[in-house]
N, C-alpha and C positions, 0 to 999 in steps of 0.2 A: 571087677569089671571097670574098664575105663570109660571115658566120656564117649558118647555116641558120635560116630562120624557124620559128616554132612550128608552123604548119600543115604546112610541108614535113617537119619532123621527125615529126609525128604521122602523116602519110601513109606515110612510110618505115617507121616502127615497125609500123603496122597491116599493111602489106604483108608484112613479115618475120614477124610473128606469125601471120598467116593461112597462111603457107607452112611453118609448123612441122610436124614429123612427126605430131603428134597431131591435126592438122587435115586431113591428106592420107593417101591410101592406106588400107591395111588394118591399120595399126599398132594402133589402139585395139581393133578387132574381134578381132584375134589375141590380144591380152592378155585380153579378155573371155572368149574361149574357153578360154585357158589357166587362168584362175582358176576357171571352171566345172568344168574337168576335174579340177583339184586338189581342189575341194570335193566331187566325185562327184555333180554335178548330172545329172539325166536328159538324154539326148541329144535327146529329142523324137520318137523313132520307136517308143516303147513302145506295146504293144498290150494291151488289156484281156484278162484271162484267160490271159496268157502271162507268163513270167518277166520281171521288170524290174530284175534285179540289175545293179549297176554295179561293174566292177573298179576298184580304187583304186591302180593301179600308180604313177601320178604322185605320189600322197600317200605311198606307201611309200618311193619313192626320195628324196623331199625330206626326209621325217622321219628317214630313216637318215643323210642327209648332215648334218643340223643338229647332232647331238651332237659330231661331229668338228670342225665349224666353230666351234661355241661354245667347245670346249676350246682351240682354237688361238688365237682372237681375243679371247676374253673371260676367259682365264685370268689368272694372276698376272704372267706375264712381259710385257715390252714388245714390241709388235708391230713398231714402227718406231723408228728413231733417226736423229738428224741427225748427219751426218759432217762433221768440220771439214776445211777445205781446207789449212790450215797449223796449226802448233803455236800460233800466236798466237790463233786463234779456237776452240781446243779447249774452253776453259771455257764459252764462249758456246754452242757446240753441245750440250754436256752439260746446261747450264741449260735450253736450249730444249727438249731431249728430255723432261726431267723435267716442265717446266711444261705442254707441250702434252699429254703423256700424262695429267697430272693434270686438265686441263680436260675432255678427252674422257671420262675415267672418273668425273667428278663433275658430270654434267649435271643440271640441276634436274628435267628430265622423265624421269628414270630412264635412265641410260646403258645399262644392260644391254638394256632393251627397244628403245631406239633402234637400237643396233647389231645386235641380233638381228633386228628387223624389216627392217633394211636388207639383210642377207644373205638373209633369206627372200624378200624382194621379188625379188632377183636370181635366186633359185632358181625362183620361180614365173613371174614376168613376164620380159619380154625385157631389162629393165634395172632396177636398184635405184638410188635416188638419195637423198642427204642434202644438206641445205643448211647452210652455216656462216654465221652472222650475228653482227654486233656490235650488241647491242640497247641502246638508251637509252630508257627509258620512265619516266614519272612515275607514282608510285603514291600513292594516298590511303589512309590508315589512321586508325584511332581507338584511343586508349588510354584505358581506364577502370580506375581503381584506387580502393580504399576502405580505410578504417581507417588512414590515414597520420597520423603526428604532424607537427608543424610543420617539423622538420628534414628529414623524408623528403619533404615537399611541395617544399621548396626544392631538395632534391637532384634530384628528378625534373625540375623546371623547368630547373635548371642544365644537366642533360644535354642537353636540347633546345637551349638557348641556346648551348652550346659547340660544337654541330655545325653548321658553315656550310652543309652540303648539305641541311638540313631547314628547311622553313617550317612553323610550327605556330601553332595558335590554341586558347586555353583556352575550351572551350564550356560548362563547368560546374564550379563549385567550391562545396562545401557542407560545413559542419562541424557535427558533433553529438557526443554523448557517446562514440561509438565511434571517433571520429577524423574525418579529412577525406576527403571524396569528391572525386575529380578526374577530369575528362573532357577529353582533349586530342585535337584533330584535327590531323594533320600530313601534309605532302606530302614525298616523298623521291624523288630521281632514282636509279633502279636501272640500273647498267651491268654487262653481262655478255656472255660469248660463248656462243652457242647453236648446238647441232647438232640439226636436226630432220629427220624423214622427209618426203619429198615423194611424194605419191601418183602413180602412173603416169599417170593421166589429167590431172594438173595440171602435169606437167613438159613444157616446151617446148624443142625443139632443132631447128635447121634440118634440112630433109630432106637426105639424102645427105652429111651431114657425116662427115669421116674421123675426127675427134676432137672433144672438147669445145672445145679451143683453136681448132680450125679452123672451127668453126661460126660462121656469121654472127650467129645469135641463139641465146641460151640464157636460159632463165628459168622462171618458174612463176607460176601463178595461185592465189590463195587467197581464202577468204571471211573478211573481218575485220569486226567490228562498228564502228559509227561511234565508239563510245567508245574502242576500241583504236587507231583511227587518230588520234584526238585525243591519246591518251596517248603516241603516237610523235612528237608535235610538229607535226602538220598543223593548219592553221587551222580553227577550229570552224565558221565560216560556209561555208568551202569544202567541208568534210566533209558538212555538212547538205544541200548542193546536189547531192551525187552521187546517181546512181540506185541503187536497191536491187538485191538479187540476183535479183529476179523478172525482171529484164531480161538476165540472164546467158545466154551461149551455151554451154550444156552439152549435148554430143552423146554423152556416154559413159554406158554402163549399168554401168560398174564399181562405182560406189557402191551401186547397188541390189543387185548380186551380192554385194558385200562385206558388206552389212548385212542380207541377206535373212532371217537368223534373228532379227533384231531389228526386223523390220517395214519394212526398206528405208531409203532415205535420207530424212532429215528434210526435209520440204517447206517448212516455214515456222517462224519463230521462236516459241518458246513464250512468251517475254516480250514483251509488246506495248508497247515504248517505243522512241523514236527512237534512243537511245544503244545499244540492243541490236540494232537493225536491221543486217543484214549487207550488205556491199558486195563485189563481185568486184574484186579488186585484182591487177594484173599487175606483177611485179618482173622486169624484162628487162635483159639485158646484151647490147648490140648493137654490132657493128663498123660505124661510120659516120663519115664526114667531116663532123662538125658544125661545126668552126671554119673550113672552107673552105681548108685548107692543102694539099689534095690527098692527104693520108694518112688512111686510116681508123683511128680509135682506138676502143678499147672504152669504152663509156659505160653508165652505169646509168640506166635510165628506169623510174620508177614511175608507173603510170597507172591510172585508174579512170574508167569511164563516159566514155571518149574524152577525158579530161582528163589532161594530164601534171602529176603532182604533184611530181616531182623529176627533175632532169637534171644529172648530174655525171660527170666522168671516173672510171673505175674500172679498175685494171690487171688484176685477176684475175677469173675466173668462179668465184664462191664455191659451187660444187656439186662433189660427188664422186659419180661414177656408176660402176657396175660391172655386168658380165654374167658369168654362170657360164661361158659358152663364147664366146671371142673370135672375131670374124669379121674377116678381113683387110680393110683399107681402109674400115672402117665403125665409127662411134662406138658403135653399138648392136649387141650380139651376140645370143646365143640363151640360153635358160634350160634348166635340167634338165627342167622340165616339157615344154618343146617337144620334147626328144629322146625323151620317154617317152609322149607323148599317143597316138601311133599304136598302140603296143603295148597301151595301155589300151583303145582302141577295139576292137581285134581280140579281146582277151581278154573284153571285155564280151559281144560277139556269141557267142563260143564258150561262155562260162559260161551264157548264156541258152539256147542250143541244148541243152547238156548237161542243164540242169535241167528244161527242157521235156520232153526225152526221158525223164528219170527220173520226172517226174510221170506221163507216159503209161504207162510200164512198171509203176510201182507202183499207179497208179489202176486200170488195166485197163479195156478196153471189150469189149463182146460184139456178135456178129452175131445178129439175131433173125429167125425166120420168123414173121411176124405171123399167118399162117393156123393155125399149130400151137402158138402160145404166148399165154398170158394176159399181156398187156403190163402190166396193173395189178399183177400179182404180181411182175413183174420190176422195176418201178419202186419198189416198196415194200421198203425195206431193214429187215429185222428178224432177230435171232438165230434160227437154225433155221427160217427162213421157207420156205414152199413156193412153187415156181413151177410152175403147172399147164401141161402140154404134151400134145400128141396124138402118138401113134406114138412113134418113137425120139427121146428128148430130144436126142441129138446132132445130129439133123436140125432141131431147133427152135431151139436156142441153142448158139452156139459162141464160144469166146474169140477175140478179135481180137488177133493177135500183133503186138507192136511190138518190133522189134530194138533191143537196148541198145547205144548207141554211146559210152558213158562212157569205156571204155578207150582207144578210138581218139582221142576228144577230148582226153584227158589227155596223150596223146603229142604232139598238136599244141600243147597248152598248154606242154608241156616245151620244145618247139622255140621257141615265141614267147618264153618266159622266157630262153632262151639268147641270143636276139638282143638282148633288153633288157640282159643282162649285157655283151654286146659294146659296146653304145652308151653305157651309163651306168656300168658297173662295179658296179651293185647286184646282189648275189646273195643267194639264200636257201639256208640249210643244209638246210631242210626244204621240199621242193617238194610235199609231200602226194602223193607218188607212190611206187610200189614201186621202191626203189633197186636191188634185185637184177635186176629185169627191164628197167627203163627208163632207169636212170642209173648204169651201172657205171663208177665213177671210182676211181682209186687215190688214196691220201692225198697223194702228191706232186703229182698233177695238180690236186687240189682246192686245195692250198696255193698253187699257181701261179695259179689263178683268183682266189683270195682276194687275193693280192698285186697282181694286175693291177687288181682292183676298187678296192683301197685307193689305188693310184697315180692313178686317175682322180679320186678325191675330193681327193687331195693336189694335183693339178693345179688343181682348182677353187679350193682355198685359196690356192695361189700366185698365181693370176690375181687373186683378190680383193685380196691384199696388194699386188701390183705395179700395180694400177690404182686401185681405189676407195680403199683405205686410204692409199696414197701421196698421192693427190690430197687426201684429208682432212687429212693432216698438213701438206702444203705450203700449202694454203689457210689453215688455221688459224694456222700460223706467220706467214704474211704479215699476216693481219688483226690478230694480237696486236701485232706490231712496229709496225703503222701506227696503231692506235687506242688502245692502252693507254698512258696517260700517268701512271702512278703505279706504285710498287712494290707487290708482293703477297707475302703470307706464306702458304705452303702447308705441308702435312705430307707428306713423302715417306719411305716405309720407316720410319715412326715418328719421324722427326726433322723439326724445323722448318727450312724453307728459304725464304730471301728472294730473290725474283727481281725484276729490273728490266728489262723489255722495252724501255725507252727507250734502253738501251745496246746493243741488238742492231743490228749494222751489217753483218753478213755474210749472204750467201745460201748455205745449206748443202744438200748433196745428202741426200735421204732414202733410207735403206737399210732393206730389209726384214729382219727377224729370222726370217721364216717360210721354212724350207727344205722338207724333207720334212715336211709339216705334220700330216696327219691320221693319228692312231692310231699314231704311232711313238715315243711317250714312253717306253714300257717298254724298247724296243730301245735308244733313246738313253741311258737311264739305265744300262743294262747296259754299254754301250760306255764311258760316262764313269767307271763303277766300275773298269773295267780301266785306264783312264788314271790314275785316282787311285792304284791299286796301283803302277803304274810310277813315278809321281811319288815315292811313299814310298820305293821302292827306290833311286831316284837320290839322294834326300835322305840316306838312310842311308849311301850310298857317298861322300857329300861332293861330289857333282857340282854344277857351276855352272849346269846346265841348268834347275834348279828352285829357286825361292825361295818364301817364305811367301805372297807376293801371288799367285803362280801357283796354289798350292794353294787359297787362299781363293776365287779366281775360279772354279775348277772346282767347289768345294762350292756356291758361289752358283748356278751353272748347274744343278746337280743339284736344289737347293732350288726353283728356278723350275719345273722339270719336274715336281716333286712337289707343285706348287701350295702351297708354304709361304710364306704372306704375311709371317710373322714371322721370316724367315731371319736378319735382321740382329741379332736378339736371341739367336741361338744361337752365333755365332762372332764373334771380334774381327777387325775390319778392320785389316790391317797397315799400311794407308795413313792411318789415323786416329790421330794421336799420343795423344789422350786414352785411347783403348781400349788401346793398347800400354802406356802408363804404368800403367794400372790392373792389367793382367796382370802387369807386372814387379813392382809393389808386392806383389801377391798372392803371387808366388813368393818374395820376400824375407822375408815375414812368418814362415813356418815356420823359415827359417834363423836368424832373430833369436831366435825362441822357443827353439830348440834350444841356442843359445849361452847364453842366460840360465839354462836348466836345468843346463847343465854348470857354470856358475859357482856356482849354488846347491849342487850336489852337492859341489864342492870345498870350499865353506864348511863343509858338514857334516863332511866328512872332516877338516878342520882342527880342529874342535871335539873330535872323537873322539881325534885324536892328542894334543891338549892334555891331555885327561883321562888318557890312558895315560901321558903323561909325568909327571904328578903321582904316579901309582901306582908307576911304575917309573923313577924319576928317574935312577938310576945306570945300570941295565942297558940301558935303551932310549934313552939320550941320543944315541947315534950314529944310531939309526934315526929318532929324532925330528928331528934336525938335517937328515938327508937328506930326510925328508918335507916339512919346511919349505922346503927348497931347491926341491923339485919343484913344490910348490904355488905358490910365488911366481913361478916361471918360467912355469907354465901359465897362471896368472892374468894375467901380463903379456902372454902371447901372445893370450889371449882378449880382453883389453882392446884390444889393437892391432887385432884382427880386428873388434871392435865399432865402433871408430873408423872403420875402412875402410868398414863398412856405412853408417854415418851420412854419410860423405863421398859415397857413391853416391846416397843419398837426396837430398842437397843438389844433386848434379849433375843428377838427374832434375827437381828443382824448378826449377832455373835454366833448363835446356834447354826445358822445357815450360811454364814460367811458371805453375806451380801451387804450392799449399801442401799438403803431406801432413801431416795432423794428428799431433802428437806425434813427428814425424820431421824429419830434415833440419836446416836452419839455425835454425828456430824451435822444434825439438823440445825 
């Protein structure tokens, strides 16, 4: 079999795209309902004149999860690391860990919000997705400067001429009494790795896929302007011929729900220009036997308006997806909102009934005998007003009794809340109930409930780490090793680091640093403090079980848990020679100063002895001779000790290839 024709490829891609999960079944409608539930939107069964309150249990659960998840994944410590297979590739694994972490935490579009929104998507929707891309785009900019002298003008132009990646054109140059005005237009190719969020309605994955790798098709759709497509390298005439977004097949109401407080989804472009017109573009990764060898391989297909813009082999699927609750044999799991939505629905009904009952009890209604009551008097409400009746007033007007059901309803609410705790682990210390009558719990039992609730959030964090974050690091590591073709300089822990992904040759396993993740920092710090005490005891006993590197590693772990970004400035790393040398020199300086003080003191003593010898030449001759002998001996000892210290300085300089000012061989 030969290579597949363009029409055959297009037919297969369209068939796989139309069979994606967001085009079939209830997937999109379920996610629409979940987002509405989180936002507390009305259910549609509200009646005028009755309570329309909405319980916000879904919102409560998710907003209570997010602080723990942010603390775990967006704190100072590294979430994942690459593990070397052998000692030979350990340095590569360490370099890869530092560089990938740096890329993720230094995104142009605000790393914090990207990762925060990813996790929150997975909390609300059935899955949260981010896409990892290597972007090459051409950017056009303009530089305008004024007041330059002749040398500065030459310097600015020289900067552009010496950069081979920049094309520039001088649009204006004018000289007056204040200096030279210069206007330069330049084009520059910008290359970078990007992690961006994919909206639920825009993510495509084959129905019934067991995993992302198992799926026949994975991809996304996005709206790009014609100008953006041209900047990505696509032919201008081809881009101009593509249909606009008015022909897109959008069947989801999620954008309208998401932007309802801002007026809904934008229907048309505000800027009326062809370069700003938006086009629906599909970026698809499909398993297909394109070359006809009988083996389906993964290929990247970019298409717009039923036109294939790009077709190339691609080994990985550059998406990372995660769900809060995993489902066996299914790529898509369940969300925390999905577990809580039924509780919210039930509590909404109970709240409304309880409030309606309260309104009737406090508002009060009366039964009236029209023949014996002046209805106009009864309908007119005024202080000390009179209602005219005939015969016995009790036979004319009577209060209509409405039984109060608030206490019974609160008991039901208490039970509903307890079922929510069982399913989500989210508990409230204040249930707005009488704890003595309705919720008699011992402190021990409450702590047990609290720990069980924290364990469920910890499980969510571990699931995020072992699925979404693992995929993110694996995909980004592959993209960097494949597409980056130059060295890069970054700052890690306050130090400059040069990385060269071109030398990465090994595939490393990605290991999670997230164990018991949510809310356990204080307990872990307490345990590490105990370990540090044990280390100090072993060190004092001269045990070989502990060295300075072990103690430094423990302190570093404690610093990470305490969110200390500047830990490296607080302690010397025993594995860094420069830091140990500086510490050693600092320890030797006081010893040197003490030695010099002793020599100065002896010199003073010698002068006193000499003066005494002049005064008492005869009587103190023997004492003077003895003092001279002691001084010379001590001075010789001190000189020898000083020479030994200078020798130590010289050894340190030779071993570490540094020069200590005024010390050592050059001192």
